[in-house]
mmCIF file of the C-alpha atoms, coordinates in Angstrom:
data_MODEL
# 
_entry.id   MODEL 
# 
loop_
_atom_site.group_PDB 
_atom_site.id 
_atom_site.type_symbol 
_atom_site.label_atom_id 
_atom_site.label_alt_id 
_atom_site.label_comp_id 
_atom_site.label_asym_id 
_atom_site.label_entity_id 
_atom_site.label_seq_id 
_atom_site.pdbx_PDB_ins_code 
_atom_site.Cartn_x 
_atom_site.Cartn_y 
_atom_site.Cartn_z 
_atom_site.occupancy 
_atom_site.B_iso_or_equiv 
_atom_site.pdbx_formal_charge 
_atom_site.auth_seq_id 
_atom_site.auth_comp_id 
_atom_site.auth_asym_id 
_atom_site.auth_atom_id 
_atom_site.pdbx_PDB_model_num 
ATOM 1  C CA . MET A 1 1  ? 68.135 -38.182 23.691 1.00 0.00 ? 1  MET A CA 1 
ATOM 2  C CA . ALA A 1 2  ? 68.349 -40.440 20.649 1.00 0.00 ? 2  ALA A CA 1 
ATOM 3  C CA . VAL A 1 3  ? 70.012 -39.092 17.512 1.00 0.00 ? 3  VAL A CA 1 
ATOM 4  C CA . GLU A 1 4  ? 66.757 -39.491 15.558 1.00 0.00 ? 4  GLU A CA 1 
ATOM 5  C CA . ASN A 1 5  ? 64.899 -37.381 18.120 1.00 0.00 ? 5  ASN A CA 1 
ATOM 6  C CA . GLN A 1 6  ? 67.591 -34.688 18.028 1.00 0.00 ? 6  GLN A CA 1 
ATOM 7  C CA . PHE A 1 7  ? 67.424 -34.567 14.239 1.00 0.00 ? 7  PHE A CA 1 
ATOM 8  C CA . ARG A 1 8  ? 63.610 -34.379 14.301 1.00 0.00 ? 8  ARG A CA 1 
ATOM 9  C CA . LEU A 1 9  ? 63.785 -31.541 16.833 1.00 0.00 ? 9  LEU A CA 1 
ATOM 10 C CA . LEU A 1 10 ? 66.325 -29.654 14.702 1.00 0.00 ? 10 LEU A CA 1 
ATOM 11 C CA . VAL A 1 11 ? 64.145 -30.060 11.604 1.00 0.00 ? 11 VAL A CA 1 
ATOM 12 C CA . GLU A 1 12 ? 61.089 -28.776 13.505 1.00 0.00 ? 12 GLU A CA 1 
ATOM 13 C CA . ARG A 1 13 ? 63.009 -25.735 14.747 1.00 0.00 ? 13 ARG A CA 1 
ATOM 14 C CA . ALA A 1 14 ? 64.461 -25.102 11.287 1.00 0.00 ? 14 ALA A CA 1 
ATOM 15 C CA . ASP A 1 15 ? 60.946 -25.245 9.832  1.00 0.00 ? 15 ASP A CA 1 
ATOM 16 C CA . LYS A 1 16 ? 59.668 -22.780 12.447 1.00 0.00 ? 16 LYS A CA 1 
ATOM 17 C CA . PHE A 1 17 ? 62.615 -20.429 11.856 1.00 0.00 ? 17 PHE A CA 1 
ATOM 18 C CA . GLY A 1 18 ? 62.401 -20.806 8.091  1.00 0.00 ? 18 GLY A CA 1 
ATOM 19 C CA . LYS A 1 19 ? 58.722 -19.909 7.945  1.00 0.00 ? 19 LYS A CA 1 
ATOM 20 C CA . SER A 1 20 ? 59.474 -16.593 9.599  1.00 0.00 ? 20 SER A CA 1 
ATOM 21 C CA . ILE A 1 21 ? 61.860 -15.645 6.776  1.00 0.00 ? 21 ILE A CA 1 
ATOM 22 C CA . GLY A 1 22 ? 59.961 -17.316 3.953  1.00 0.00 ? 22 GLY A CA 1 
ATOM 23 C CA . VAL A 1 23 ? 61.890 -20.549 3.426  1.00 0.00 ? 23 VAL A CA 1 
ATOM 24 C CA . GLY A 1 24 ? 60.831 -24.117 4.007  1.00 0.00 ? 24 GLY A CA 1 
ATOM 25 C CA . LYS A 1 25 ? 62.552 -26.908 5.870  1.00 0.00 ? 25 LYS A CA 1 
ATOM 26 C CA . GLU A 1 26 ? 63.479 -28.359 2.481  1.00 0.00 ? 26 GLU A CA 1 
ATOM 27 C CA . LEU A 1 27 ? 66.207 -25.721 2.229  1.00 0.00 ? 27 LEU A CA 1 
ATOM 28 C CA . PHE A 1 28 ? 67.773 -26.856 5.490  1.00 0.00 ? 28 PHE A CA 1 
ATOM 29 C CA . LEU A 1 29 ? 67.507 -30.518 4.545  1.00 0.00 ? 29 LEU A CA 1 
ATOM 30 C CA . GLY A 1 30 ? 69.043 -29.725 1.157  1.00 0.00 ? 30 GLY A CA 1 
ATOM 31 C CA . LEU A 1 31 ? 72.007 -28.088 2.875  1.00 0.00 ? 31 LEU A CA 1 
ATOM 32 C CA . LEU A 1 32 ? 72.749 -31.398 4.597  1.00 0.00 ? 32 LEU A CA 1 
ATOM 33 C CA . GLU A 1 33 ? 73.086 -33.063 1.197  1.00 0.00 ? 33 GLU A CA 1 
ATOM 34 C CA . GLU A 1 34 ? 75.244 -30.352 -0.379 1.00 0.00 ? 34 GLU A CA 1 
ATOM 35 C CA . ARG A 1 35 ? 78.359 -31.923 -1.895 1.00 0.00 ? 35 ARG A CA 1 
ATOM 36 C CA . SER A 1 36 ? 80.404 -28.765 -2.367 1.00 0.00 ? 36 SER A CA 1 
ATOM 37 C CA . ASP A 1 37 ? 81.870 -27.059 0.679  1.00 0.00 ? 37 ASP A CA 1 
ATOM 38 C CA . TRP A 1 38 ? 81.814 -23.694 -1.077 1.00 0.00 ? 38 TRP A CA 1 
ATOM 39 C CA . ALA A 1 39 ? 78.185 -24.053 -2.118 1.00 0.00 ? 39 ALA A CA 1 
ATOM 40 C CA . PHE A 1 40 ? 77.306 -24.929 1.487  1.00 0.00 ? 40 PHE A CA 1 
ATOM 41 C CA . ILE A 1 41 ? 79.195 -21.912 2.846  1.00 0.00 ? 41 ILE A CA 1 
ATOM 42 C CA . ILE A 1 42 ? 77.623 -19.523 0.322  1.00 0.00 ? 42 ILE A CA 1 
ATOM 43 C CA . GLN A 1 43 ? 74.129 -20.812 1.069  1.00 0.00 ? 43 GLN A CA 1 
ATOM 44 C CA . ILE A 1 44 ? 74.637 -20.569 4.837  1.00 0.00 ? 44 ILE A CA 1 
ATOM 45 C CA . ASP A 1 45 ? 75.984 -17.027 4.427  1.00 0.00 ? 45 ASP A CA 1 
ATOM 46 C CA . ALA A 1 46 ? 72.936 -16.048 2.365  1.00 0.00 ? 46 ALA A CA 1 
ATOM 47 C CA . LEU A 1 47 ? 70.645 -17.636 4.955  1.00 0.00 ? 47 LEU A CA 1 
ATOM 48 C CA . ASN A 1 48 ? 72.383 -15.744 7.776  1.00 0.00 ? 48 ASN A CA 1 
ATOM 49 C CA . GLU A 1 49 ? 72.143 -12.467 5.875  1.00 0.00 ? 49 GLU A CA 1 
ATOM 50 C CA . THR A 1 50 ? 68.437 -13.014 5.231  1.00 0.00 ? 50 THR A CA 1 
ATOM 51 C CA . ALA A 1 51 ? 67.785 -13.843 8.881  1.00 0.00 ? 51 ALA A CA 1 
ATOM 52 C CA . ILE A 1 52 ? 69.676 -10.771 10.079 1.00 0.00 ? 52 ILE A CA 1 
ATOM 53 C CA . ARG A 1 53 ? 67.844 -8.473  7.666  1.00 0.00 ? 53 ARG A CA 1 
ATOM 54 C CA . GLU A 1 54 ? 64.480 -9.885  8.716  1.00 0.00 ? 54 GLU A CA 1 
ATOM 55 C CA . THR A 1 55 ? 65.371 -9.553  12.403 1.00 0.00 ? 55 THR A CA 1 
ATOM 56 C CA . MET A 1 56 ? 66.460 -5.939  11.984 1.00 0.00 ? 56 MET A CA 1 
ATOM 57 C CA . ALA A 1 57 ? 63.348 -5.085  9.959  1.00 0.00 ? 57 ALA A CA 1 
ATOM 58 C CA . ARG A 1 58 ? 61.125 -6.564  12.665 1.00 0.00 ? 58 ARG A CA 1 
ATOM 59 C CA . LEU A 1 59 ? 62.970 -4.734  15.422 1.00 0.00 ? 59 LEU A CA 1 
ATOM 60 C CA . LEU A 1 60 ? 62.613 -1.452  13.574 1.00 0.00 ? 60 LEU A CA 1 
ATOM 61 C CA . ARG A 1 61 ? 58.887 -2.056  13.086 1.00 0.00 ? 61 ARG A CA 1 
ATOM 62 C CA . VAL A 1 62 ? 58.395 -3.011  16.742 1.00 0.00 ? 62 VAL A CA 1 
ATOM 63 C CA . ASN A 1 63 ? 60.570 -0.375  18.397 1.00 0.00 ? 63 ASN A CA 1 
ATOM 64 C CA . GLY A 1 64 ? 60.719 2.282   15.725 1.00 0.00 ? 64 GLY A CA 1 
ATOM 65 C CA . VAL A 1 65 ? 63.628 4.528   14.986 1.00 0.00 ? 65 VAL A CA 1 
ATOM 66 C CA . ALA A 1 66 ? 63.866 7.536   17.291 1.00 0.00 ? 66 ALA A CA 1 
ATOM 67 C CA . ASP A 1 67 ? 65.643 10.731  16.349 1.00 0.00 ? 67 ASP A CA 1 
ATOM 68 C CA . ASP A 1 68 ? 67.642 11.848  19.404 1.00 0.00 ? 68 ASP A CA 1 
ATOM 69 C CA . GLY A 1 69 ? 67.809 15.471  18.258 1.00 0.00 ? 69 GLY A CA 1 
ATOM 70 C CA . GLY A 1 70 ? 71.054 15.230  16.315 1.00 0.00 ? 70 GLY A CA 1 
ATOM 71 C CA . ASP A 1 71 ? 72.300 13.629  13.172 1.00 0.00 ? 71 ASP A CA 1 
ATOM 72 C CA . LYS A 1 72 ? 72.518 10.236  14.862 1.00 0.00 ? 72 LYS A CA 1 
ATOM 73 C CA . TRP A 1 73 ? 69.800 7.592   14.837 1.00 0.00 ? 73 TRP A CA 1 
ATOM 74 C CA . ARG A 1 74 ? 69.166 5.487   17.883 1.00 0.00 ? 74 ARG A CA 1 
ATOM 75 C CA . VAL A 1 75 ? 67.554 2.052   17.685 1.00 0.00 ? 75 VAL A CA 1 
ATOM 76 C CA . SER A 1 76 ? 66.447 -0.008  20.668 1.00 0.00 ? 76 SER A CA 1 
ATOM 77 C CA . LEU A 1 77 ? 67.261 -3.663  20.037 1.00 0.00 ? 77 LEU A CA 1 
ATOM 78 C CA . THR A 1 78 ? 65.185 -5.122  22.840 1.00 0.00 ? 78 THR A CA 1 
ATOM 79 C CA . LEU A 1 79 ? 61.819 -6.722  22.213 1.00 0.00 ? 79 LEU A CA 1 
# 
């Protein structure tokens, strides 16, 4: 696969992923142009945290949180 096609595919997937957490593909493209390593790392960390929070929130909405009779909470992480 040509490099241009791989990049186009990555941008399409980033756009699809980004829409689900409320960010556009411009964010991902901007990360490619980031000049500071630290700024890049901080932005990627924030993006990962946002994605994880959104994933967990969706899983809790889909599967619910079941009380197993004790003080512990059990969450099913399968979709």
